[in-house]
C-alpha positions as CSV (number, residue, x, y, z in Angstrom):
1,M,-0.2,-0.3,0.1
2,S,1.1,3.4,-1.0
3,P,2.7,5.9,1.9
4,D,-0.7,8.5,2.7
5,P,2.0,11.8,1.0
6,N,0.9,13.9,3.4
7,R,1.4,12.1,6.7
8,P,4.8,14.0,8.6
9,A,8.4,12.2,7.6
10,P,9.6,9.7,9.4
11,W,12.4,11.9,11.3
12,A,9.3,14.4,12.6
13,R,7.1,11.1,14.0
14,S,10.2,9.7,15.8
15,P,10.4,10.7,19.4
16,L,14.8,12.0,17.8
17,S,15.6,14.7,16.7
18,R,16.7,15.9,13.2
19,R,19.6,16.1,13.9
20,S,19.8,12.9,15.9
21,F,17.3,11.3,12.6
22,V,20.8,13.2,10.7
23,Q,22.8,11.8,12.2
24,G,22.3,8.3,13.4
25,L,22.9,6.8,16.1
26,A,27.3,6.4,17.8
27,L,26.8,2.9,17.7
28,G,23.7,2.2,14.5
29,G,24.6,-0.7,12.5
30,L,23.6,-4.4,13.0
31,A,20.7,-4.8,15.8
32,A,21.4,-7.6,18.9
33,G,18.0,-9.1,18.4
34,T,15.0,-7.7,17.0
35,A,13.7,-7.7,21.0
36,G,14.6,-4.5,22.5
37,W,16.1,-1.1,20.5
38,L,19.8,-1.5,21.9
39,P,22.3,-1.9,19.2
40,A,25.0,-3.4,18.3
41,L,27.9,-3.2,15.8
42,A,27.4,-5.5,12.4
43,A,29.4,-8.9,12.5
44,G,32.7,-8.9,12.0
45,S,32.3,-4.7,11.7
46,D,34.2,-2.2,13.0
47,A,34.2,1.7,13.3
48,R,37.4,1.6,13.4
49,T,38.3,0.1,10.8
50,G,35.0,-0.8,8.7
51,P,34.0,-4.4,7.4
52,N,35.9,-7.8,7.2
53,V,37.3,-7.9,4.7
54,L,37.4,-11.5,2.6
55,R,41.5,-12.3,0.6
56,G,41.9,-15.1,-1.2
57,T,40.3,-16.2,-4.7
58,D,37.8,-18.7,-2.9
59,F,34.5,-17.5,-1.4
60,D,31.3,-18.6,-0.1
61,L,29.0,-15.5,0.6
62,S,25.4,-16.1,2.7
63,I,22.8,-13.6,0.6
64,G,20.3,-13.4,4.3
65,A,18.4,-10.7,6.2
66,S,19.7,-8.9,9.4
67,P,17.6,-7.0,11.5
68,V,19.7,-3.0,11.7
69,N,19.5,0.1,13.9
70,F,20.7,3.1,12.7
71,T,18.4,5.8,13.3
72,G,16.2,4.4,16.4
73,R,14.2,1.9,15.0
74,T,15.0,-2.1,14.2
75,R,14.2,-2.6,10.4
76,P,14.5,-5.5,7.8
77,A,17.6,-5.7,6.5
78,I,19.6,-7.2,3.1
79,T,22.9,-8.3,4.0
80,V,25.9,-10.6,3.1
81,N,27.7,-13.0,5.9
82,G,25.9,-11.7,8.5
83,S,27.1,-8.0,7.8
84,L,25.8,-4.4,6.2
85,P,27.7,-3.6,4.2
86,A,28.5,-6.6,2.9
87,P,32.3,-7.8,3.6
88,V,35.1,-6.0,1.5
89,L,36.8,-8.7,-1.1
90,R,40.2,-8.2,-1.6
91,W,41.0,-10.8,-4.7
92,R,44.3,-10.4,-7.5
93,E,44.6,-9.7,-10.7
94,G,45.3,-12.3,-13.1
95,D,44.0,-14.6,-10.3
96,T,40.6,-16.7,-11.5
97,V,38.3,-16.0,-9.0
98,T,35.1,-18.9,-7.6
99,L,32.3,-17.7,-5.3
100,R,29.5,-18.9,-3.9
101,V,26.4,-17.2,-3.0
102,A,23.8,-19.1,-1.5
103,N,20.2,-17.0,-1.0
104,R,19.0,-17.5,2.4
105,L,16.2,-15.0,1.7
106,P,12.8,-16.8,2.3
107,D,11.1,-15.1,-0.8
108,A,12.8,-13.4,-2.9
109,I,15.6,-13.8,-5.5
110,T,19.0,-12.6,-5.7
111,S,22.0,-11.6,-7.9
112,V,25.2,-10.1,-7.6
113,H,26.7,-7.5,-9.8
114,W,30.5,-7.2,-9.6
115,H,29.8,-3.5,-10.6
116,G,33.3,-2.4,-13.7
117,I,34.4,-6.1,-13.6
118,L,35.2,-7.4,-17.5
119,L,33.7,-11.2,-17.3
120,P,31.5,-13.5,-19.5
121,A,28.2,-12.6,-19.7
122,N,26.7,-15.7,-18.2
123,M,28.4,-14.0,-15.2
124,D,27.8,-10.3,-15.1
125,G,25.1,-11.4,-12.3
126,V,22.0,-9.4,-14.6
127,P,18.7,-11.0,-13.8
128,G,16.4,-12.1,-16.9
129,L,19.7,-10.8,-18.8
130,S,23.1,-12.9,-18.1
131,F,20.6,-15.8,-15.6
132,N,18.0,-16.3,-14.0
133,G,19.1,-14.5,-11.2
134,I,19.0,-17.0,-7.2
135,H,15.7,-18.8,-6.5
136,P,15.8,-19.1,-2.1
137,G,17.5,-22.1,-1.6
138,E,19.8,-22.3,-4.3
139,T,23.7,-21.2,-4.9
140,F,25.5,-20.1,-7.4
141,T,28.8,-20.2,-8.7
142,Y,30.5,-17.3,-10.1
143,R,33.8,-18.0,-11.2
144,F,36.3,-15.7,-13.6
145,Q,39.7,-14.5,-14.3
146,L,40.7,-10.8,-13.2
147,R,42.0,-8.4,-16.1
148,Q,42.1,-5.3,-14.0
149,S,43.2,-3.7,-10.7
150,G,42.2,-1.2,-8.7
151,T,39.0,-0.1,-6.5
152,Y,35.5,-1.5,-7.8
153,W,32.6,-2.8,-5.8
154,Y,29.7,-5.4,-5.8
155,H,25.5,-4.9,-5.2
156,S,22.5,-6.7,-6.2
157,H,20.6,-6.5,-9.3
158,S,17.7,-7.8,-8.1
159,L,15.0,-5.0,-7.3
160,F,16.2,-2.8,-4.0
161,Q,17.6,-5.3,-2.1
162,E,20.9,-2.7,-3.2
163,Q,19.4,-0.2,-1.1
164,A,18.3,-2.4,1.0
165,G,22.5,-3.6,2.9
166,L,23.3,-5.9,-0.8
167,Y,26.5,-3.7,-1.5
168,G,30.2,-4.4,-0.5
169,A,33.8,-2.7,-1.9
170,L,35.7,-5.0,-4.4
171,I,39.5,-4.7,-4.2
172,V,41.9,-6.0,-7.0
173,D,45.4,-5.6,-6.3
174,P,47.6,-5.8,-9.2
175,R,50.1,-7.8,-11.1
176,E,53.1,-5.2,-11.2
177,P,54.1,-1.7,-9.6
178,L,51.7,0.9,-9.8
179,P,52.8,4.6,-10.9
180,Y,52.0,6.1,-7.1
181,A,52.6,4.3,-3.9
182,W,51.0,4.6,0.0
183,D,52.3,3.0,3.5
184,R,48.6,2.7,4.3
185,E,45.2,2.7,2.9
186,H,41.4,2.7,4.0
187,V,38.6,1.8,2.2
188,V,35.9,4.5,1.8
189,L,32.4,3.3,1.2
190,L,29.7,5.6,0.9
191,S,25.6,4.9,0.6
192,D,22.2,5.9,2.1
193,W,20.1,3.8,4.4
194,T,16.4,4.1,4.5
195,D,14.1,2.9,7.4
196,L,11.2,2.7,4.5
197,D,11.3,-0.4,2.8
198,P,13.1,1.0,-0.3
199,G,9.5,-0.8,-2.2
200,Q,7.4,1.9,-0.5
201,L,10.0,4.5,-0.7
202,F,9.7,4.0,-5.2
203,R,6.0,3.7,-4.9
204,R,6.3,6.9,-2.8
205,L,8.3,8.6,-5.4
206,R,5.7,6.9,-7.8
207,K,3.2,9.3,-6.4
208,Y,4.7,11.8,-4.7
209,P,7.7,12.7,-6.5
210,E,8.2,16.2,-5.2
211,Y,7.5,15.1,-1.1
212,D,11.3,15.7,0.0
213,N,11.8,18.3,-2.2
214,Y,11.4,21.1,1.5
215,Y,13.1,24.1,-0.3
216,K,10.5,25.5,-2.5
217,P,11.0,28.7,-3.6
218,T,9.2,31.2,-1.2
219,V,6.8,34.3,-1.0
220,G,9.3,35.7,0.5
221,D,12.5,34.6,-1.9
222,F,10.2,36.0,-4.9
223,F,10.8,39.5,-2.8
224,R,14.4,39.2,-2.3
225,D,15.0,38.3,-6.2
226,V,12.9,41.7,-6.8
227,R,15.4,43.4,-5.3
228,R,18.5,41.8,-6.4
229,Q,17.4,41.1,-10.4
230,G,14.5,43.0,-10.8
231,L,10.6,42.7,-10.8
232,A,11.0,41.5,-15.1
233,A,13.5,39.3,-14.2
234,T,12.3,38.1,-11.7
235,V,8.9,37.2,-12.8
236,A,10.4,35.7,-15.9
237,D,12.4,33.1,-14.4
238,R,9.4,32.7,-12.1
239,R,7.8,31.8,-15.6
240,D,10.2,29.3,-17.0
241,W,9.9,27.0,-13.9
242,G,6.3,27.0,-14.0
243,R,5.9,26.3,-17.6
244,M,7.9,23.5,-17.0
245,R,6.1,22.5,-13.1
246,M,9.4,22.1,-11.9
247,T,11.2,23.8,-9.1
248,P,14.9,25.1,-8.9
249,T,15.5,23.1,-5.7
250,D,14.4,19.7,-7.4
251,I,18.6,18.7,-7.0
252,S,17.9,15.3,-5.8
253,D,14.4,12.5,-5.6
254,V,15.4,11.4,-2.4
255,N,17.9,13.2,0.4
256,A,18.2,13.2,3.8
257,H,15.2,14.4,4.7
258,T,14.5,10.2,4.2
259,Y,18.2,8.6,4.2
260,T,20.9,8.5,6.2
261,Y,24.4,8.5,5.3
262,L,26.5,6.3,5.6
263,F,30.8,5.4,6.0
264,N,31.8,2.0,5.6
265,G,28.3,1.6,7.9
266,T,28.8,3.4,10.2
267,T,26.1,7.0,10.6
268,P,27.9,9.9,11.2
269,A,27.3,10.0,15.2
270,G,29.4,6.7,15.1
271,N,32.4,8.4,13.8
272,W,34.0,5.7,11.9
273,T,38.7,5.8,13.2
274,G,40.9,5.4,10.3
275,L,44.5,5.2,11.7
276,F,47.5,7.2,10.9
277,R,51.1,7.9,11.1
278,S,51.4,11.6,11.0
279,G,54.2,11.4,7.5
280,E,52.8,8.7,5.6
281,K,50.9,8.4,2.5
282,V,47.3,7.6,3.0
283,L,45.8,5.8,0.6
284,L,41.2,6.5,0.5
285,R,39.7,4.1,-2.0
286,F,36.3,5.7,-2.7
287,I,33.8,3.6,-3.6
288,N,30.1,6.0,-3.6
289,G,28.1,2.5,-3.4
290,S,24.5,3.9,-2.6
291,A,21.1,4.2,-4.8
292,M,20.4,7.5,-5.2
293,T,23.1,10.2,-3.0
294,Y,25.8,12.4,-5.3
295,F,28.7,12.8,-2.6
296,D,30.8,16.5,-2.3
297,V,33.9,14.9,-0.6
298,R,36.9,16.8,1.2
299,I,38.8,16.1,4.5
300,P,39.8,20.3,5.6
301,G,43.2,21.3,6.3
302,L,44.4,18.0,3.2
303,K,45.1,18.6,0.0
304,M,43.6,15.2,-1.6
305,T,45.8,13.8,-5.5
306,V,43.4,12.4,-7.4
307,V,45.7,8.8,-8.9
308,A,42.4,6.7,-9.9
309,A,39.2,6.9,-11.5
310,D,36.7,3.9,-11.8
311,G,39.5,1.7,-10.5
312,Q,42.2,3.0,-13.1
313,P,45.6,4.4,-13.3
314,I,45.1,8.4,-14.0
315,H,47.6,11.0,-14.3
316,P,47.4,12.7,-10.9
317,V,45.6,15.6,-9.5
318,T,45.6,17.9,-6.9
319,V,42.2,19.3,-5.6
320,D,40.6,20.4,-2.4
321,E,36.9,19.0,-3.2
322,F,35.4,16.2,-5.4
323,R,32.2,15.1,-6.1
324,I,30.9,11.8,-7.1
325,A,28.5,10.2,-9.1
326,V,26.0,7.4,-7.8
327,A,28.8,3.7,-8.6
328,E,31.9,6.2,-9.3
329,T,35.7,5.6,-7.5
330,F,37.9,7.3,-6.7
331,D,41.3,6.6,-5.6
332,V,42.9,9.3,-3.8
333,L,46.8,10.1,-1.4
334,V,46.6,11.8,1.4
335,E,49.3,13.2,3.9
336,P,48.9,13.8,6.8
337,S,50.4,15.7,9.8
338,G,50.8,18.8,12.1
339,Q,47.6,17.9,13.5
340,D,46.4,14.3,15.5
341,A,42.6,14.1,13.8
342,Y,41.2,15.0,10.5
343,T,37.5,15.1,9.2
344,I,36.9,13.1,6.0
345,F,33.4,15.1,4.8
346,A,30.8,13.8,3.0
347,Q,27.8,15.9,1.9
348,D,25.3,15.4,-0.1
349,M,24.9,17.9,-3.3
350,G,22.1,18.9,-1.8
351,R,23.2,20.0,0.9
352,T,20.9,18.1,3.2
353,G,23.4,15.7,5.1
354,H,26.5,14.5,5.1
355,A,28.2,11.1,5.9
356,R,31.7,11.4,7.6
357,G,34.5,9.9,9.4
358,T,37.9,10.2,10.6
359,L,41.4,9.8,9.7
360,A,43.1,10.4,13.7
361,V,46.6,8.8,14.7
362,R,44.7,6.6,17.7
363,P,41.4,6.0,18.3
364,G,39.0,7.9,19.9
365,L,40.0,11.3,18.9
366,A,38.0,14.0,16.4
367,A,38.2,16.8,14.7
368,P,35.8,19.7,13.3
369,V,32.4,18.2,11.6
370,P,32.0,21.7,8.7
371,A,28.6,23.4,8.0
372,H,26.9,22.4,5.3
373,D,27.5,24.8,2.2
374,P,24.4,26.9,1.2
375,R,22.1,24.8,-0.9
376,P,22.0,25.1,-5.2
377,L,20.0,26.7,-7.0
378,L,19.0,25.0,-10.6
379,T,19.8,27.5,-13.0
380,M,18.7,27.9,-17.3
381,A,21.6,27.8,-17.5
382,D,22.4,24.6,-15.7
383,M,19.6,22.5,-18.4
384,G,21.4,23.6,-21.3
385,H,19.1,26.5,-22.1
386,D,21.2,28.7,-22.4
387,H,25.0,29.5,-24.1
388,G,27.4,30.1,-21.5
389,A,29.7,27.7,-20.5
390,H,28.8,26.9,-16.8
391,G,25.8,29.1,-16.1
392,S,24.6,31.4,-13.6
393,H,23.8,31.6,-10.1
394,A,21.5,34.1,-11.1
395,A,18.2,34.2,-13.1
396,P,18.1,34.2,-16.5
397,A,17.3,37.5,-17.6
398,A,14.3,38.5,-18.8
399,G,12.8,37.3,-22.2
400,G,15.2,33.8,-21.5
401,H,13.3,30.6,-22.6
402,A,10.2,31.9,-21.6
403,A,8.3,31.4,-24.8
404,M,9.7,27.3,-24.8
405,D,6.5,26.3,-23.6
406,H,8.8,22.7,-22.4
407,A,6.0,21.2,-20.4
408,S,3.8,20.1,-23.5
409,T,7.2,18.8,-25.3
410,E,6.3,21.6,-28.0
411,H,10.0,21.9,-29.7
412,A,7.9,19.2,-31.7
413,A,7.4,21.5,-34.2
414,M,11.3,20.4,-35.3
415,D,10.4,16.8,-37.5
416,H,13.6,15.1,-36.7
417,A,11.9,11.5,-37.8
418,A,12.9,12.5,-41.7
419,M,16.5,13.4,-40.5
420,G,17.6,9.7,-39.3
421,H,16.9,9.7,-35.8
422,A,14.0,7.6,-35.4
423,G,17.1,4.6,-34.6
424,M,19.9,8.0,-33.9
425,D,22.7,6.3,-36.0
426,H,24.9,8.8,-37.2
427,A,27.5,6.5,-38.9
428,A,27.0,8.3,-41.5
429,M,26.0,11.8,-40.4
430,G,29.6,12.7,-38.8
431,H,30.1,13.5,-35.4
432,G,29.3,16.9,-35.3
433,A,25.1,16.2,-37.1
434,H,23.1,16.7,-34.2
435,E,23.4,20.6,-34.9
436,T,20.4,22.1,-36.6
437,A,21.6,25.7,-37.4
438,G,22.3,25.2,-33.4
439,M,19.7,23.8,-31.6
440,Q,20.1,20.4,-30.7
441,A,17.8,17.5,-32.4
442,H,16.1,15.0,-30.9
443,P,14.8,11.7,-31.7
444,A,11.3,11.4,-33.3
445,S,10.6,9.6,-30.2
446,E,10.0,12.7,-27.6
447,T,8.2,14.0,-30.2
448,R,5.0,14.6,-27.9
449,N,5.3,12.0,-25.6
450,P,3.7,12.1,-22.2
451,L,7.0,11.1,-20.5
452,V,9.1,13.6,-21.6
453,D,8.6,17.2,-19.9
454,M,11.4,19.0,-21.1
455,Q,14.1,18.8,-23.9
456,T,17.7,20.5,-23.6
457,M,18.1,22.4,-27.2
458,T,21.9,23.6,-26.5
459,P,23.6,21.1,-25.0
460,I,27.6,21.4,-23.9
461,P,30.1,18.5,-22.5
462,R,30.4,20.4,-19.2
463,L,33.4,18.5,-18.9
464,D,35.5,22.0,-17.1
465,D,32.2,22.3,-14.9
466,P,33.2,20.8,-10.8
467,G,29.0,20.9,-11.1
468,I,25.8,22.3,-9.4
469,G,26.9,23.8,-5.6
470,L,31.3,23.6,-6.4
471,R,31.2,26.4,-9.0
472,D,33.1,29.6,-7.4
473,N,33.5,28.0,-3.9
474,G,37.0,28.9,-2.4
475,R,37.9,25.7,-3.2
476,R,40.6,23.0,-6.0
477,V,37.5,21.0,-7.7
478,L,37.5,18.2,-9.6
479,T,36.0,18.0,-12.5
480,Y,36.2,15.3,-16.2
481,A,38.5,17.3,-17.8
482,D,41.8,17.1,-14.8
483,L,40.5,13.7,-15.8
484,R,43.8,12.0,-17.8
485,S,44.0,7.5,-18.0
486,I,47.9,7.2,-17.9
487,A,47.3,4.2,-20.2
488,G,45.8,5.8,-23.1
489,D,43.7,5.0,-25.9
490,E,44.2,0.8,-25.4
491,D,42.5,0.0,-29.2
492,G,43.7,3.1,-30.7
493,R,40.6,3.0,-33.9
494,D,38.3,5.6,-34.6
495,P,34.7,5.0,-34.2
496,G,33.2,4.2,-36.7
497,R,29.6,4.8,-36.1
498,D,27.8,6.8,-33.6
499,V,25.0,6.5,-31.8
500,E,23.3,9.1,-29.8
501,L,21.0,8.7,-26.8
502,H,19.0,11.2,-25.1
503,L,18.1,10.5,-21.1
504,T,14.3,11.2,-20.6
505,G,12.7,11.5,-18.2
506,H,9.1,12.9,-16.1
507,M,9.5,15.0,-13.1
508,E,5.6,15.0,-11.8
509,K,5.3,11.5,-13.3
510,F,8.7,9.8,-12.3
511,S,8.6,8.1,-15.8
512,W,13.2,8.0,-16.6
513,S,13.9,6.7,-19.4
514,F,16.4,6.4,-23.2
515,D,15.2,8.2,-25.8
516,G,11.3,8.8,-24.5
517,I,11.1,5.2,-23.7
518,P,11.3,3.3,-20.6
519,F,13.4,0.3,-20.8
520,A,9.6,-2.8,-20.8
521,G,9.3,-1.1,-24.2
522,A,12.4,-0.7,-26.0
523,D,14.7,-2.7,-28.4
524,P,17.6,-3.9,-27.6
525,L,21.0,-1.7,-28.8
526,R,23.2,-3.7,-30.1
527,L,27.0,-3.8,-31.2
528,N,28.9,-5.6,-34.0
529,Y,31.4,-8.0,-31.9
530,G,34.8,-6.0,-32.4
531,E,33.6,-3.2,-33.6
532,R,34.8,0.4,-32.5
533,M,31.5,2.7,-31.4
534,R,30.7,6.3,-30.5
535,I,28.1,6.2,-27.8
536,V,27.2,10.1,-27.1
537,L,25.2,10.8,-24.9
538,V,22.0,14.1,-24.1
539,N,20.5,14.4,-21.4
540,D,17.4,15.8,-21.7
541,T,16.0,16.2,-18.4
542,M,16.8,18.4,-15.0
543,M,18.4,16.0,-13.4
544,T,22.0,14.3,-12.9
545,H,22.6,10.8,-13.8
546,P,25.3,8.2,-13.7
547,I,25.0,5.9,-16.9
548,H,26.9,2.8,-16.6
549,L,27.3,0.3,-19.5
550,H,28.0,-3.7,-18.3
551,G,30.8,-5.4,-19.6
552,V,33.5,-3.1,-21.4
553,W,35.2,-0.1,-21.0
554,S,33.3,3.0,-21.7
555,D,36.3,6.0,-23.2
556,V,35.3,9.5,-22.5
557,E,36.0,11.6,-25.0
558,D,36.9,15.4,-24.8
559,A,35.0,18.7,-26.8
560,N,36.7,17.6,-29.5
561,G,36.4,13.3,-30.1
562,D,40.2,12.7,-28.3
563,F,40.3,10.1,-26.1
564,M,40.8,11.5,-22.8
565,V,40.0,9.0,-20.1
566,R,39.0,5.3,-19.4
567,K,35.9,4.9,-16.7
568,H,32.9,2.3,-16.4
569,T,30.5,5.0,-15.0
570,V,29.7,8.4,-17.2
571,D,28.1,11.2,-15.1
572,M,25.6,13.4,-16.9
573,P,24.9,16.6,-15.4
574,P,21.6,18.3,-16.5
575,G,21.7,19.8,-19.8
576,S,24.8,18.3,-20.8
577,R,26.0,16.5,-23.6
578,R,28.9,14.3,-23.6
579,S,30.8,10.6,-25.6
580,F,32.3,7.5,-25.0
581,R,34.2,5.3,-27.2
582,V,33.4,1.1,-27.1
583,R,35.8,-1.5,-28.1
584,A,32.5,-3.8,-29.0
585,D,35.0,-7.4,-27.6
586,A,32.7,-9.2,-24.9
587,P,30.0,-11.0,-27.1
588,G,26.6,-11.4,-25.2
589,R,23.7,-9.1,-23.3
590,W,24.5,-6.3,-21.3
591,A,22.7,-3.8,-19.5
592,F,23.1,-0.3,-20.1
593,H,21.3,2.0,-17.4
594,C,21.1,5.1,-15.2
595,H,23.2,4.3,-11.4
596,L,20.5,6.1,-8.8
597,L,18.2,2.8,-8.9
598,Y,15.3,4.3,-8.6
599,H,15.7,5.8,-11.8
600,M,16.6,2.8,-13.5
601,E,13.3,0.9,-11.7
602,A,11.6,3.6,-12.9
603,G,12.1,2.5,-17.2
604,M,16.4,4.5,-17.7
605,M,17.4,1.1,-18.8
606,R,18.5,-0.8,-22.1
607,E,19.8,-4.0,-22.9
608,V,22.7,-4.1,-25.3
609,R,23.7,-7.2,-27.4
610,I,27.1,-7.9,-28.4
611,E,27.1,-10.5,-31.6
612,A,28.8,-11.9,-34.7
């Protein structure tokens, strides 16, 4: 049964204060049992070290249900070997690993997907594509050879089990030395937890997607903007947002009004602690294993040198802060000295909450926790309705896009069906064929589509844009333009053809798709085995989407179409157009989807078939 959207948020009904709810219990974790409220840490998990680490080539993993208590309420979770997060798996490049995964859930099919790992399609762990799933009481054996090293993660690909706790870190040690060295390392697995049943949360999103958007513009905001920008500009801005039936505060679908953010399975109040000795080089392996949350990460008082992205070494980049999209990983080196404790601070993109841990010379220490940055606001420029490179924090000038009725998608006056966009295969059109008099063309399937509520008309790559809420904040922030793979383009061929896909959605209906066609009604995207091709993504929505293609690497290009960085997850900000090359060297059926869990379940997914 769907919840009543008019009921107070869970934290408002709880005897806990709002601050306590967001930060969680100091010892939040696996409950000792369903009786009583006294929580205990997960079996094999510790607030100082995180989950158990399992090493070797032979593993037994048991998926089951366990009670957890992060907020003062004991709730059910899905765990691996009784742990949330799941144990850290430590492998070695070149080895063949065997994993026997047993389903101890009483009435649910389960699965494990090895995110970013190159392997045969039947080992990928996506029910309905690569195998039939693991039924209750059954054990499925995964076996594959490791062809890479780096920081990755694993998670369920069955309904909402990932949100319920089925995720863990995955480290593959290299056979040859890496181009950087360290003295000590820590895994940092960021995630989001909700006391709601994840299926209930999905139904709430479908019924009332603005439930967590507490910060809509008020009458007071209107008069403040009039004083700053003038009446005409303020009215034009409100009219634009009204016609799109959206608000500039709609940064994320779910935030800390529903979520408690976890750091290696520990709430902010729990203060996970990783130890260091002064002067050591410490490698921090950051993994965003959340269902729906982008995190902005910094360590006040320390510079961070990013040395790997999505498991692959890059030319080092020293920054103060980085944004990590859902499913991405970043490895960073830090050299703490001069003080005994540093806060690792990861605030959500909408500035509603945070995860937090500590680097310290001994257990029990803590450093000051920064205040959240000001809440950001979207602009028309952020959504590709402006020719500026990054947009502006100010409202667009009067006139702007007021005449463009995005809600009814009246851009359909430009009927692109006759231009060959129905299949969006641009092999014969050239890489720049997307432009029509400087405006973005759109597939015919978006035309007058009730599941498409807006289209971007002037998208740009935004590779050198740190992102909304991070611009001009006084800190050096990582951008995609900073990411340059050390290995270079290992294929070397120019793409033989282009395929363009648009990220589409309808905010009020919480419907998400590619080209306006949800997964259930979409034909597979077919790649020829061995070909080198280019996928072009255009984000027609006001949301940010992390796009993950299973089975093969996504070699991200710069604005000129040159190879830049190898990744397994490509972040797509609103109003952006980005491209990546694919070497179709892994035959089989693969998933291609937005890694925001509820966007994928709402339709932003395609099947990719690589066949001879």
